[in-house]
N, C-alpha and C positions, 0 to 999 in steps of 0.2 A: 634942156637934157645932154645928159654928157655921153658919147660913144663910150662901148664896153670898154675896161680900163683891162689893159694888156699889160704882162709881165714876161721877162727872159730872164730865165735861170741858166747860168753857163757855167756849168762843172767843171772844167778845165783853165776857163779863166779866174772861178774863182770868184764870180759877181752875179749881182740881180740886179735888172737894169727895170726899176720901178714906171709904175703906169706914165709919169711925167718925165720920160726917158731919164731921169737920175742913175747913173752908174753906183752900184753900193758895190766896198768887198763882203763877201761874206768868208764865216768864222768856220763854218763847217758845212760839208756837203755828204752825204752817204746815201749811195744810190742802193737799193735793192730791186727785186722781182717788179715788187706790187708797187713800188714808188720812189718819191726821191723827198730825202730831211735836208733843211737848212734851217742854218741858227746863223742868227747877225744882229749886230749894233743896229740900232736906228736914230742917229742922230739927228738932229734936230725935230725930235719929236715931243711936243710938253708933256704927252699922254703919258708914253710909255718908251722904253731906252734899248729894250730884248724885243727880237721877233725870232718866235720856232715855228716852223710849219712844214708842214709833208703833203707833198702832190701826189696825188693816187688818181693815174688816169681813169684807172676800171669805174671809177666810182664819178667820174668828172668833178670830183672836188677837192678842195685846198682846207687842211683842216689848219688850224695856227693855234700860238698861246703865245699872249702879250703881257709881257712881263711890267707891269705898270708902274709908274713914278706913284708918289706919296700924293698923296690927295685925287689922284685920277683912278683910283681903280672901280674894278666894274663887277656886277653880278654875273661874273661868266668864268665858266672851265674852258669854254674852247668856244674858237668862231669857225664857221666855216662858210667858204666861199662855192658857190654854184660857176661852173661853167667848165668849157673842154678843157682837158692839157694834151697836147703834141708832145710827143718825146722826135727831135731828129738829132741822132748820135747824143752828144754831150750834151745838146742842149734843149731845155725844156723850155714850153712858151702855153702862157694860160690867158685865159681870156675870161672876165668876171660876167656875166649873167644875169647879174644885179641883186640874184636871194641871196640870202644869207640867214646862215642857224647859231643862232645863239644858245651854245650848250652849256645845262648848271647838274653837275653829276649828279644822279640822284632823283634830282627836280623836274626838270621840265626840258622843254627847249621852243625858241619862240623863230618865228620865222617870216622875215624882215624885207623890207625893200619891192612886195608885191605891185605895190605903187610906181616906181619905177620900171620896172619889167613892162608893166603894161603900156608906161608909157614909150619908154624904146621902141617896142613893138609899132605905136600908133607914130611913131617920129622917123620908122622906117631904118632904126641901128641897128635891131634883135629881128631876124625873119620870127612870121608866126612857128615854121617847124622847131628853130632853136629856141623858142621859148616856150613852147611845150618840154622840150629835151631837158627843159630847165626847171619846169613844175614837176615832170614827174622824176628827178632827180631829187629833188625835193623832198618829195614825199616818200621816198622810196627810205631817202634818210630818217626822215621824221619816225618812219613806221618803224625802221630797223632801230634805230633809238628807245622808243617807245617799249617796244618788242624787249628790251634788254636795259630795264628802269633808265634809262638816260645815261647811261653807260657807254663812251665811245670805245672803248677798249673792250668791251664785252660785244657790241653791234661788232666791230671790226675783228674780233676772233671769229666770230662765223664767214668772213671773206678771208681768211687764213694771212689776217697782216696783224704785223703785232707792231705797234709804233711806240717809239722809249722817245725821252724827253730829256735834254743837259740842264735845262734851267738856265739862268741867267746871274 
């Protein structure tokens, strides 16, 4: 069992430090009142070559679009990581609390890694309170997505959040 993955997004330095401590250059950061957009290449990844993410602190969600390489495509439009997001000036920090949502627009959403969250609580890596918050976050997201025909944009419009994606 691994501890929660933590990332740092330094807007001023235009870098993203991944969970392994590798500092990555970021092509684009856009700060909005409701969140932070990031776009960057993913060197060394066989599955995908580019990553776009929105950090949404009020929802405790990171919403990502992976640009897959041929042969590695997945049946997903959006990937949501559950966990708190802390903003300190121009530095944003995330802590992944294991639960993930895979969204297929207009079709459905899958909740992943519930077993990992339970194992992390048992191992003392996540407090029961943080696990409860993660489950609530995932449930709210699933309910919101279901109420909006599994449309991320439609659901977030209810929160006055408009996400834009640049593509790779």
